[in-house]
Structures are given as C-alpha cells and as structure tokens.
FIBA-444721 format. One record per atom (N, C-alpha, C): y, z, x; atom name; chain. Coordinates in steps of 0.1 Angstrom, whole numbers. Atoms other than C-alpha are relative to their C-alpha. Example, Ala and Ser with C-alpha at 12.3 -4.5 7.8 and 13.67 -1.06 7.14 Angstrom:
BEGIN
+-------+-------+-------+----+---+
!    c2 !    c3 !    c1 !  a ! c !
+-------+-------+-------+----+---+
!   -12 !     0 !     9 !  N ! A !
!   -45 !    78 !   123 ! CA ! A !
!    12 !     0 !     9 !  C ! A !
!   -11 !     0 !    -9 !  N ! A !
!   -11 !    71 !   137 ! CA ! A !
!    11 !     8 !    -8 !  C ! A !
+-------+-------+-------+----+---+
//
This chain:
BEGIN
+-------+-------+-------+----+---+
!    c2 !    c3 !    c1 !  a ! c !
+-------+-------+-------+----+---+
!    11 !     0 !   -13 !  N ! A !
!   202 !  -394 !  -101 ! CA ! A !
!    -2 !    12 !     9 !  C ! A !
!     2 !   -12 !   -10 !  N ! A !
!   206 !  -376 !   -73 ! CA ! A !
!     5 !    15 !    -1 !  C ! A !
!    -4 !   -14 !     2 !  N ! A !
!   225 !  -347 !   -85 ! CA ! A !
!   -15 !     8 !    -8 !  C ! A !
!    18 !    -8 !     4 !  N ! A !
!   187 !  -340 !  -107 ! CA ! A !
!   -10 !     5 !     8 !  C ! A !
!    15 !    -5 !   -15 !  N ! A !
!   166 !  -341 !   -75 ! CA ! A !
!    11 !    14 !     5 !  C ! A !
!    -4 !    -7 !    -3 !  N ! A !
!   193 !  -320 !   -60 ! CA ! A !
!    -9 !    16 !    -3 !  C ! A !
!     2 !   -22 !     9 !  N ! A !
!   187 !  -288 !   -88 ! CA ! A !
!   -17 !    -1 !    -2 !  C ! A !
!    11 !    -4 !    -6 !  N ! A !
!   148 !  -297 !   -89 ! CA ! A !
!    -5 !     5 !    11 !  C ! A !
!     5 !    -7 !   -17 !  N ! A !
!   142 !  -295 !   -51 ! CA ! A !
!     8 !    19 !    -3 !  C ! A !
!   -10 !   -13 !    -6 !  N ! A !
!   170 !  -263 !   -50 ! CA ! A !
!   -12 !    11 !   -14 !  C ! A !
!     4 !   -13 !     6 !  N ! A !
!   147 !  -246 !   -80 ! CA ! A !
!   -16 !     1 !     4 !  C ! A !
!    18 !    -3 !    -1 !  N ! A !
!   112 !  -254 !   -67 ! CA ! A !
!     3 !     5 !    18 !  C ! A !
!    -5 !   -11 !   -12 !  N ! A !
!   130 !  -233 !   -34 ! CA ! A !
!     2 !     9 !    -4 !  C ! A !
!    -1 !   -13 !     2 !  N ! A !
!   139 !  -207 !   -55 ! CA ! A !
!    -8 !     5 !    -7 !  C ! A !
!     7 !    -5 !     2 !  N ! A !
!   107 !  -203 !   -75 ! CA ! A !
!    -4 !     7 !    10 !  C ! A !
!     9 !   -13 !   -13 !  N ! A !
!    86 !  -186 !   -46 ! CA ! A !
!     5 !    11 !     1 !  C ! A !
!   -11 !   -15 !    -2 !  N ! A !
!   120 !  -159 !   -38 ! CA ! A !
!    -9 !     8 !   -14 !  C ! A !
!     5 !   -10 !    11 !  N ! A !
!   112 !  -150 !   -74 ! CA ! A !
!   -13 !     2 !    -7 !  C ! A !
!    13 !    -3 !    -3 !  N ! A !
!    76 !  -150 !   -71 ! CA ! A !
!     0 !    20 !     2 !  C ! A !
!    -3 !   -14 !    -6 !  N ! A !
!    81 !  -121 !   -48 ! CA ! A !
!     6 !    10 !    -3 !  C ! A !
!    -4 !   -13 !     8 !  N ! A !
!   103 !  -101 !   -59 ! CA ! A !
!    -3 !     1 !   -12 !  C ! A !
!     4 !    -6 !     3 !  N ! A !
!    87 !  -100 !   -89 ! CA ! A !
!   -11 !     5 !    -1 !  C ! A !
!    20 !    -4 !    -6 !  N ! A !
!    51 !   -96 !   -75 ! CA ! A !
!     7 !    23 !     4 !  C ! A !
!     0 !   -17 !    -6 !  N ! A !
!    69 !   -60 !   -57 ! CA ! A !
!    10 !     1 !    -9 !  C ! A !
!    -6 !   -11 !     6 !  N ! A !
!    92 !   -50 !   -90 ! CA ! A !
!    -7 !    -2 !   -10 !  C ! A !
!     5 !    -7 !    11 !  N ! A !
!    63 !   -47 !  -114 ! CA ! A !
!    -2 !     7 !     5 !  C ! A !
!     9 !   -13 !     0 !  N ! A !
!    54 !   -18 !  -125 ! CA ! A !
!   -15 !     5 !     9 !  C ! A !
!    16 !    -5 !    -5 !  N ! A !
!    28 !    -1 !  -106 ! CA ! A !
!   -18 !     5 !    -3 !  C ! A !
!    18 !     8 !     4 !  N ! A !
!     2 !    -4 !  -125 ! CA ! A !
!    -4 !   -11 !    -2 !  C ! A !
!    -3 !    11 !     2 !  N ! A !
!     4 !   -33 !  -126 ! CA ! A !
!     0 !    -8 !    13 !  C ! A !
!    -5 !     4 !   -16 !  N ! A !
!     9 !   -37 !   -87 ! CA ! A !
!   -13 !     2 !     4 !  C ! A !
!    10 !    -8 !    -9 !  N ! A !
!   -22 !    -9 !   -79 ! CA ! A !
!   -13 !   -12 !    -7 !  C ! A !
!     9 !     2 !     1 !  N ! A !
!   -45 !   -32 !  -104 ! CA ! A !
!     1 !   -15 !     4 !  C ! A !
!     0 !    13 !   -12 !  N ! A !
!   -36 !   -66 !   -85 ! CA ! A !
!   -10 !     7 !    16 !  C ! A !
!     0 !    -3 !   -12 !  N ! A !
!   -42 !   -48 !   -56 ! CA ! A !
!   -17 !     4 !     2 !  C ! A !
!    10 !    -3 !     0 !  N ! A !
!   -75 !   -34 !   -65 ! CA ! A !
!   -12 !   -14 !    -7 !  C ! A !
!    -2 !    15 !    -3 !  N ! A !
!   -82 !   -71 !   -75 ! CA ! A !
!    -3 !    -8 !     4 !  C ! A !
!     4 !     4 !   -21 !  N ! A !
!   -81 !   -83 !   -43 ! CA ! A !
!    -6 !     3 !     7 !  C ! A !
!     3 !    -7 !   -10 !  N ! A !
!   -98 !   -58 !   -27 ! CA ! A !
!   -15 !     3 !    -8 !  C ! A !
!    12 !    -4 !     4 !  N ! A !
!  -126 !   -56 !   -55 ! CA ! A !
!   -18 !    -1 !     7 !  C ! A !
!    21 !    -5 !    -7 !  N ! A !
!  -163 !   -41 !   -48 ! CA ! A !
!    -7 !     4 !   -12 !  C ! A !
!     8 !    -8 !    10 !  N ! A !
!  -188 !   -25 !   -67 ! CA ! A !
!     3 !    16 !     3 !  C ! A !
!    -2 !   -15 !    -1 !  N ! A !
!  -167 !     5 !   -54 ! CA ! A !
!    16 !     2 !   -10 !  C ! A !
!    -7 !     8 !     6 !  N ! A !
!  -141 !    13 !   -76 ! CA ! A !
!    14 !    12 !     4 !  C ! A !
!   -13 !   -14 !    -6 !  N ! A !
!  -108 !    38 !   -70 ! CA ! A !
!     5 !     6 !    -7 !  C ! A !
!    -6 !   -13 !    14 !  N ! A !
!   -93 !    71 !   -86 ! CA ! A !
!     6 !    -2 !     6 !  C ! A !
!   -15 !    -6 !    -5 !  N ! A !
!   -57 !    78 !   -89 ! CA ! A !
!     2 !    12 !     0 !  C ! A !
!     0 !   -12 !    -1 !  N ! A !
!   -50 !   110 !   -73 ! CA ! A !
!    12 !     4 !   -12 !  C ! A !
!   -10 !   -10 !    14 !  N ! A !
!   -28 !   132 !   -97 ! CA ! A !
!    16 !     2 !     9 !  C ! A !
!   -14 !    -2 !     1 !  N ! A !
!     9 !   138 !   -91 ! CA ! A !
!     4 !    14 !    13 !  C ! A !
!     2 !   -10 !   -14 !  N ! A !
!    -2 !   175 !   -67 ! CA ! A !
!     6 !    -9 !     6 !  C ! A !
!     8 !     4 !   -14 !  N ! A !
!   -19 !   152 !   -43 ! CA ! A !
!    15 !   -13 !    10 !  C ! A !
!    -9 !    -3 !    -1 !  N ! A !
!     8 !   135 !   -39 ! CA ! A !
!    16 !     4 !     8 !  C ! A !
!    -8 !   -11 !    -4 !  N ! A !
!    34 !   161 !   -32 ! CA ! A !
!     1 !     8 !    13 !  C ! A !
!     5 !    -6 !   -12 !  N ! A !
!    13 !   175 !   -11 ! CA ! A !
!     0 !    -1 !    14 !  C ! A !
!     0 !     5 !   -12 !  N ! A !
!     5 !   155 !    12 ! CA ! A !
!    10 !   -14 !     4 !  C ! A !
!   -10 !    12 !    -4 !  N ! A !
!    40 !   130 !    13 ! CA ! A !
!    10 !     4 !    -6 !  C ! A !
!    -9 !    -7 !     5 !  N ! A !
!    64 !   159 !     0 ! CA ! A !
!     9 !    -6 !   -13 !  C ! A !
!    -9 !     3 !     8 !  N ! A !
!    88 !   156 !   -28 ! CA ! A !
!    11 !    -6 !     3 !  C ! A !
!    -6 !     6 !    -3 !  N ! A !
!   110 !   133 !   -23 ! CA ! A !
!     6 !    -5 !   -13 !  C ! A !
!    -6 !     5 !    11 !  N ! A !
!   141 !   128 !   -47 ! CA ! A !
!     2 !   -13 !     0 !  C ! A !
!    -1 !    15 !     5 !  N ! A !
!   146 !    92 !   -43 ! CA ! A !
!   -13 !   -11 !    -3 !  C ! A !
!    15 !     7 !    13 !  N ! A !
!   110 !    85 !   -53 ! CA ! A !
!     5 !    -4 !   -17 !  C ! A !
!     9 !     1 !    16 !  N ! A !
!   107 !    71 !   -91 ! CA ! A !
!    -9 !     0 !    -3 !  C ! A !
!    15 !     0 !     6 !  N ! A !
!    74 !    63 !   -89 ! CA ! A !
!   -12 !    -2 !    13 !  C ! A !
!     7 !    -2 !   -19 !  N ! A !
!    43 !    70 !   -64 ! CA ! A !
!   -13 !    -3 !   -10 !  C ! A !
!    15 !    -2 !     5 !  N ! A !
!     6 !    61 !   -73 ! CA ! A !
!   -12 !    -2 !    13 !  C ! A !
!     9 !     4 !    -4 !  N ! A !
!   -19 !    67 !   -44 ! CA ! A !
!   -16 !    -4 !    -6 !  C ! A !
!    18 !     2 !     0 !  N ! A !
!   -57 !    52 !   -49 ! CA ! A !
!   -16 !     2 !    13 !  C ! A !
!     6 !    -8 !    -7 !  N ! A !
!   -80 !    69 !   -33 ! CA ! A !
!   -17 !    -8 !    -3 !  C ! A !
!     8 !     2 !    10 !  N ! A !
!  -111 !    54 !   -32 ! CA ! A !
!   -17 !    10 !    -5 !  C ! A !
!     5 !    -4 !    12 !  N ! A !
!  -142 !    62 !   -55 ! CA ! A !
!   -18 !    -1 !     7 !  C ! A !
!     4 !     3 !   -11 !  N ! A !
!  -171 !    55 !   -27 ! CA ! A !
!    -7 !     4 !    11 !  C ! A !
!     1 !    -1 !   -21 !  N ! A !
!  -189 !    52 !     7 ! CA ! A !
!     3 !    -4 !     9 !  C ! A !
!   -11 !     5 !    -7 !  N ! A !
!  -166 !    34 !    21 ! CA ! A !
!    11 !    11 !    -2 !  C ! A !
!   -17 !   -12 !     4 !  N ! A !
!  -129 !    52 !    33 ! CA ! A !
!     5 !   -16 !    -4 !  C ! A !
!    -9 !     4 !     2 !  N ! A !
!  -105 !    33 !    18 ! CA ! A !
!     6 !     0 !   -16 !  C ! A !
!   -12 !    -1 !     4 !  N ! A !
!   -70 !    42 !     4 ! CA ! A !
!     4 !    -9 !    -3 !  C ! A !
!   -12 !     0 !    -3 !  N ! A !
!   -42 !    31 !    -4 ! CA ! A !
!    16 !     1 !   -12 !  C ! A !
!   -12 !    -8 !     8 !  N ! A !
!    -4 !    41 !   -17 ! CA ! A !
!    13 !    -8 !    -5 !  C ! A !
!   -17 !     8 !     4 !  N ! A !
!    27 !    19 !   -36 ! CA ! A !
!     8 !    14 !    -3 !  C ! A !
!   -11 !   -10 !     8 !  N ! A !
!    56 !    44 !   -41 ! CA ! A !
!    16 !   -12 !     0 !  C ! A !
!    -6 !     8 !    -6 !  N ! A !
!    86 !    26 !   -52 ! CA ! A !
!    19 !    12 !    -5 !  C ! A !
!    -5 !   -11 !    -4 !  N ! A !
!   118 !    39 !   -43 ! CA ! A !
!    14 !    -1 !    -8 !  C ! A !
!   -12 !     2 !     0 !  N ! A !
!   152 !    43 !   -54 ! CA ! A !
!    14 !    -5 !     0 !  C ! A !
!    -5 !     6 !    -3 !  N ! A !
!   169 !    36 !   -33 ! CA ! A !
!    -2 !    -2 !    11 !  C ! A !
!    10 !     4 !   -12 !  N ! A !
!   161 !    15 !    -5 ! CA ! A !
!     0 !    -1 !    14 !  C ! A !
!    -3 !   -13 !   -15 !  N ! A !
!   182 !    35 !    24 ! CA ! A !
!   -13 !     8 !     3 !  C ! A !
!     8 !   -12 !     5 !  N ! A !
!   154 !    57 !    18 ! CA ! A !
!   -13 !    -8 !     7 !  C ! A !
!     8 !     7 !    -5 !  N ! A !
!   123 !    31 !    31 ! CA ! A !
!    -2 !     7 !    12 !  C ! A !
!    -1 !    -6 !   -12 !  N ! A !
!   127 !    47 !    67 ! CA ! A !
!    -4 !     8 !     0 !  C ! A !
!     2 !   -15 !     7 !  N ! A !
!   123 !    79 !    53 ! CA ! A !
!   -19 !     0 !    -7 !  C ! A !
!    17 !     3 !    11 !  N ! A !
!    92 !    72 !    26 ! CA ! A !
!    -7 !    -4 !    21 !  C ! A !
!     7 !     7 !   -12 !  N ! A !
!    77 !    56 !    62 ! CA ! A !
!    -8 !    11 !     7 !  C ! A !
!     1 !    -7 !   -10 !  N ! A !
!    77 !    78 !    84 ! CA ! A !
!    -7 !    16 !    -7 !  C ! A !
!    13 !    -5 !     4 !  N ! A !
!    65 !   100 !    59 ! CA ! A !
!   -15 !     2 !    -3 !  C ! A !
!    19 !     6 !    -2 !  N ! A !
!    30 !    81 !    50 ! CA ! A !
!    -4 !     2 !    16 !  C ! A !
!     3 !    -1 !   -10 !  N ! A !
!    32 !    81 !    86 ! CA ! A !
!    -5 !    14 !     7 !  C ! A !
!    -3 !   -13 !    -4 !  N ! A !
!    32 !   114 !    94 ! CA ! A !
!   -12 !     9 !    -4 !  C ! A !
!    12 !    -8 !     6 !  N ! A !
!     3 !   123 !    66 ! CA ! A !
!    -9 !   -12 !     4 !  C ! A !
!     8 !     0 !    -7 !  N ! A !
!   -23 !    95 !    83 ! CA ! A !
!     0 !     7 !    11 !  C ! A !
!     5 !    -6 !   -16 !  N ! A !
!   -18 !   111 !   114 ! CA ! A !
!    -5 !    12 !     0 !  C ! A !
!     6 !   -16 !     3 !  N ! A !
!   -26 !   145 !    97 ! CA ! A !
!   -16 !    -7 !    -1 !  C ! A !
!    19 !     2 !     3 !  N ! A !
!   -60 !   126 !    81 ! CA ! A !
!    -6 !    -6 !    17 !  C ! A !
!     9 !     2 !   -19 !  N ! A !
!   -67 !   111 !   122 ! CA ! A !
!    -6 !    15 !     3 !  C ! A !
!     2 !    -9 !    -9 !  N ! A !
!   -64 !   142 !   137 ! CA ! A !
!    -7 !     8 !    -8 !  C ! A !
!    11 !    -2 !     5 !  N ! A !
!   -90 !   159 !   109 ! CA ! A !
!    -8 !    -8 !     0 !  C ! A !
!    11 !     5 !     0 !  N ! A !
!  -111 !   136 !   112 ! CA ! A !
!    -5 !    -7 !    15 !  C ! A !
!     5 !     0 !   -18 !  N ! A !
!  -108 !   140 !   156 ! CA ! A !
!   -11 !     9 !    -2 !  C ! A !
!     6 !   -15 !     2 !  N ! A !
!  -115 !   178 !   150 ! CA ! A !
!   -18 !     0 !    -8 !  C ! A !
!    17 !    -2 !     3 !  N ! A !
!  -146 !   167 !   128 ! CA ! A !
!    -5 !    -6 !     5 !  C ! A !
!     8 !     4 !   -13 !  N ! A !
!  -157 !   139 !   153 ! CA ! A !
!    -6 !    10 !    11 !  C ! A !
!     5 !   -16 !   -11 !  N ! A !
!  -158 !   170 !   177 ! CA ! A !
!   -11 !     8 !    -4 !  C ! A !
!     9 !   -10 !     3 !  N ! A !
!  -177 !   191 !   159 ! CA ! A !
!   -16 !    -6 !    -8 !  C ! A !
!     1 !     7 !     1 !  N ! A !
!  -200 !   164 !   139 ! CA ! A !
!    -3 !   -12 !     2 !  C ! A !
!    -4 !    11 !    -2 !  N ! A !
!  -202 !   133 !   159 ! CA ! A !
!    -7 !    -8 !    -3 !  C ! A !
!     9 !     9 !     7 !  N ! A !
!  -213 !   102 !   134 ! CA ! A !
!     5 !    -8 !    -3 !  C ! A !
!    -6 !    10 !     3 !  N ! A !
!  -206 !    69 !   134 ! CA ! A !
!     8 !    -2 !   -17 !  C ! A !
!    -6 !     1 !    15 !  N ! A !
!  -196 !    73 !    99 ! CA ! A !
!    12 !     4 !     2 !  C ! A !
!   -16 !    -5 !    -3 !  N ! A !
!  -163 !    93 !   109 ! CA ! A !
!     6 !    -6 !     8 !  C ! A !
!    -7 !    12 !   -13 !  N ! A !
!  -158 !    74 !   138 ! CA ! A !
!     7 !   -10 !    -7 !  C ! A !
!    -8 !    12 !    11 !  N ! A !
!  -152 !    46 !   113 ! CA ! A !
!     8 !     3 !    -4 !  C ! A !
!   -15 !    -3 !     8 !  N ! A !
!  -131 !    60 !    89 ! CA ! A !
!    12 !     4 !    12 !  C ! A !
!   -11 !     2 !    -8 !  N ! A !
!  -112 !    73 !   121 ! CA ! A !
!    10 !   -11 !    -1 !  C ! A !
!     1 !    10 !     1 !  N ! A !
!  -112 !    39 !   128 ! CA ! A !
!    18 !    -8 !    -9 !  C ! A !
!   -13 !     6 !     5 !  N ! A !
!   -90 !    25 !    99 ! CA ! A !
!     6 !    11 !     0 !  C ! A !
!   -12 !    -1 !    -3 !  N ! A !
!   -71 !    53 !    99 ! CA ! A !
!    13 !     1 !    10 !  C ! A !
!    -4 !     8 !   -13 !  N ! A !
!   -59 !    46 !   129 ! CA ! A !
!    11 !   -14 !     1 !  C ! A !
!    -6 !    21 !     2 !  N ! A !
!   -52 !     5 !   118 ! CA ! A !
!    10 !     2 !   -12 !  C ! A !
!    -2 !    -6 !    11 !  N ! A !
!   -39 !    20 !    88 ! CA ! A !
!    19 !   -10 !    -1 !  C ! A !
!   -14 !    10 !    -1 !  N ! A !
!    -8 !    -6 !    75 ! CA ! A !
!     9 !    12 !    -7 !  C ! A !
!   -14 !    -8 !    14 !  N ! A !
!    24 !     5 !    61 ! CA ! A !
!    13 !   -12 !    -2 !  C ! A !
!    -7 !    11 !    -2 !  N ! A !
!    52 !   -13 !    56 ! CA ! A !
!     9 !     2 !   -17 !  C ! A !
!   -13 !     1 !     8 !  N ! A !
!    84 !   -23 !    25 ! CA ! A !
!    -1 !   -14 !    -4 !  C ! A !
!     1 !     9 !     7 !  N ! A !
!    86 !   -49 !     6 ! CA ! A !
!    19 !     4 !   -17 !  C ! A !
!    -9 !    -6 !    12 !  N ! A !
!   120 !   -45 !   -17 ! CA ! A !
!     8 !    13 !     4 !  C ! A !
!    -2 !   -17 !    -2 !  N ! A !
!   121 !   -12 !   -28 ! CA ! A !
!    -9 !     6 !    -7 !  C ! A !
!     9 !    -5 !     1 !  N ! A !
!    88 !    -9 !   -29 ! CA ! A !
!   -13 !     8 !    16 !  C ! A !
!     4 !    -9 !   -13 !  N ! A !
!    71 !    15 !     4 ! CA ! A !
!   -20 !    -2 !    -5 !  C ! A !
!    12 !    -4 !    -3 !  N ! A !
!    33 !    11 !     8 ! CA ! A !
!    -6 !     4 !    13 !  C ! A !
!    11 !    -4 !   -13 !  N ! A !
!    -1 !    20 !    29 ! CA ! A !
!   -10 !    -9 !    -5 !  C ! A !
!     9 !     6 !     0 !  N ! A !
!   -31 !     4 !    30 ! CA ! A !
!   -11 !     8 !    14 !  C ! A !
!    13 !     0 !    -6 !  N ! A !
!   -65 !    21 !    49 ! CA ! A !
!   -13 !    -5 !    -2 !  C ! A !
!     5 !    11 !     1 !  N ! A !
!   -85 !    -9 !    47 ! CA ! A !
!    -3 !    -4 !    10 !  C ! A !
!    -2 !    13 !   -10 !  N ! A !
!   -99 !   -34 !    68 ! CA ! A !
!     0 !   -13 !    -3 !  C ! A !
!   -11 !    12 !    -4 !  N ! A !
!   -83 !   -61 !    81 ! CA ! A !
!     2 !   -11 !    -8 !  C ! A !
!    -8 !    10 !    11 !  N ! A !
!   -95 !   -88 !    54 ! CA ! A !
!     4 !    14 !   -11 !  C ! A !
!    -2 !    -7 !    10 !  N ! A !
!   -90 !   -62 !    26 ! CA ! A !
!    16 !    -1 !     1 !  C ! A !
!   -14 !   -15 !     1 !  N ! A !
!   -55 !   -47 !    39 ! CA ! A !
!    14 !   -21 !    -1 !  C ! A !
!    -8 !    14 !     2 !  N ! A !
!   -44 !   -92 !    42 ! CA ! A !
!     0 !    -3 !   -12 !  C ! A !
!     0 !     2 !    14 !  N ! A !
!   -59 !   -94 !     6 ! CA ! A !
!    12 !     9 !    -6 !  C ! A !
!   -10 !    -9 !     4 !  N ! A !
!   -37 !   -65 !    -7 ! CA ! A !
!    18 !    -7 !     1 !  C ! A !
!   -13 !     7 !     0 !  N ! A !
!    -7 !   -74 !     8 ! CA ! A !
!     5 !   -13 !    -6 !  C ! A !
!    -9 !    12 !    14 !  N ! A !
!    -3 !  -110 !    -9 ! CA ! A !
!    -4 !     0 !   -11 !  C ! A !
!     1 !     2 !    17 !  N ! A !
!   -16 !   -98 !   -42 ! CA ! A !
!    13 !     8 !     5 !  C ! A !
!   -14 !   -10 !     2 !  N ! A !
!    14 !   -71 !   -36 ! CA ! A !
!    15 !    -8 !    -1 !  C ! A !
!   -11 !     7 !    -2 !  N ! A !
!    40 !   -96 !   -24 ! CA ! A !
!    -2 !   -11 !    -3 !  C ! A !
!     1 !    14 !     0 !  N ! A !
!    25 !  -128 !   -34 ! CA ! A !
!     9 !   -10 !    13 !  C ! A !
!     0 !     7 !   -15 !  N ! A !
!    27 !  -141 !    -2 ! CA ! A !
!   -13 !    -2 !     6 !  C ! A !
+-------+-------+-------+----+---+
//
C-alpha cells in the first residue's frame, strides 16, 4: 500500500513539471495561439515576416524558429517567441531583444520630442516596461500592459 501511495504522490509531483516542459516545448504556432487567446481582445495580431525578425534581431544561427506578433489595432501590443537550438545562447539572444527594445524606445523618444502626445508617452512606457525572459529552449519578450504580460507568461509556461 505504501509503495502505491509513494508512486501516486511522485506522479502527482512530476505532472506539473511535465506540463511546464510541454508548454514551452510545443510548436511556436501553438504557443503564439495560447498567448493570443490569453490576452484576447477585439484586436488581432499580425505575424511579422522573416525579414522583420532578421532586420530587428539579427540572423542568429542558433535559432531554430522565431515568431514576432505585432498588434493590429490602436493599442501598442507586441510579443516575440524564439526557439533556440542551443540553450547556452539564451543570454545572447536576450541581449539582442533588449537592444531592439532600446531602439524602439529611442525612436519613440525622438517622436515624442517632435510630436508630444499621450499616445506616444503610453507606447514609450510599454517599451520601457517590456518583459524579456526564457523558459527552457524558448526566449520571449512581451510589450504589453502588466496584466496582459502576466496572462501571457502563464499561458506560455503553464504556471
């Protein structure tokens, strides 16, 4: 009886970790859909083409796949998911993503100096508070409000 109890308890403890591995291990298309559903609204996202990814994040040879989703509405919303071939390159890719976000911030600061509006200030705040992280072989970034970012990370990681 004790052996079965230990077995079931061990299984119960392992299942959540399997779900996290599965969540970050699914295809990027599935993960993008999960994130979009978690932060659903009236606005759709447009998937950026490969040229956008190369132009803004470089062409790292250690990437297996990448998807960047851009908000297709009035609100600034953006996120990217990158599957690595080599986990040791996560820091390098995160630095590249941070450089991209810094460039977007600088562009918005320049625009705000010429055309000061609340909308540009709000967009700038989103880029300044962007989240960059990783989960296993996956690197991600979110340019969303705090609530949406929390929901997106939960959808992505299963936590």
